[in-house]
N, C-alpha and C positions, 0 to 999 in steps of 0.2 A: 484908328490906329489898329494894326492887324501883328500878332504875334506869328511867330515860325518856330515848330518842333523840329530840331535837328538831331539825328541820332549819328552818332561818331561811333568808332571802336572802342573810345575811353569810356564813353556816356552820352547822355543827353544834355542837349543845349537848347536854351530859350532865348529867341531871338526877337526884338521889338523892332518893328520896321518904322522907321524916323521920318521917311519920305514916301508914304503909301501912294501918293498920287502918282509916282513913277511906274507903279504896277500896271497904270492902264497900258502903256505900250510895252507888250512883253516882248516885243521883238528886239526892243534896242535896251531892255533893261541890262543886257551884260556890259555895256557901256560905263555904267554906274560903278561899276565893279573892276574896272580894268587897273585901279590903284587902289593902296590902302586906304588912301584918304576918300576917294570915292566911296568904297564900302563902307568904311567908319560912318559916312554921313547917310549911307542908305538904311543901314542895320545896328541895334546897339544888342551886345550879350547882356542879358538880364539876370540868366541862372544856368548854371551847370551842375549836373549830379555825375560824378564820377563812379564809375562800377567798383564794388568793393573788392572783386576779383574775377578771375577768369570766370568761374562756374557763373556768376552772377550776369556775366557779360554774354554768356551763353546761352543763360535761360532768356534774358530779355531777347536778344536776337529771336530765338524760337520763338516765343510769344508773337513778335513784330512781321515775324514770316506769315503767322497765321491769323494776322489783322487782330491780335488780342492785346491788351494790357497787361505788363507784367506788374509787379508788385513795386519795382523799382520807379517805374515811368508812372505808376497811379500815385505813388506818396509824391513824386516831383512835381505832377501836375497840380495834385492837391495844395502842396505848400505854395507853388509859385503862381498859382492862377485861381483856385477856388478859394483858400483863405484869403487872399487879397481882394476878392471880389472884382476880378478883372471881367469884363465882359466883352472885351472885343474878340473878333475872330481868330482862330488858331488854324495857320495854315501847316498840312500834314502831309505827306507824300503818298500814303495808301489810302485808298477808299475805305476798305474795309476796318482799318484802324481809326479812321476818321469815325466812321459810323460806332465803333465800340466806344470809344472815347466820349461823343456825345451822348449816348445812352447810359454809361457807367458814371459818367462825372458832370453830365450838363454842360459840357464845354462846345460851343458852337465852333465847327471845324468846317474848315474850306479844302477842297483839293482842285487839279486840275492844272492847265497850261500854266497859268500864274505861279500856282503852289511849285509845279515842276521846275519851272525856269528860274525862279528865286532860289529853291534849294540848290539849283546846279550852280549858278552864281555862287551861293556861300560856300558851297563845296572846293570851288575852284580859286 
């Protein structure tokens, strides 16, 4: 299984990929997301952390843009991955952020075409 970190304007979301075998064919991944039912069979929302306010959101975005982990994101990942002792990989959009998460929290992260396509499918 694989998890996906998804940043939204409202907060951070953590999805679990239910059918990670479908990730092998990146070019046709979008087909699984053409309907709500298809998307539901691919990913499940495991956790969501809403930003406290605009200031919190702006601080988090600023850190993300620099490949750093905000306090909000760190607490979110600690609570939902580290404390639950989840050892699966975490797909992240940004390589710098992935490296920082691995160094700071010890979570194995993955970036690249599969991660980008999956995040694009979730977004739309």
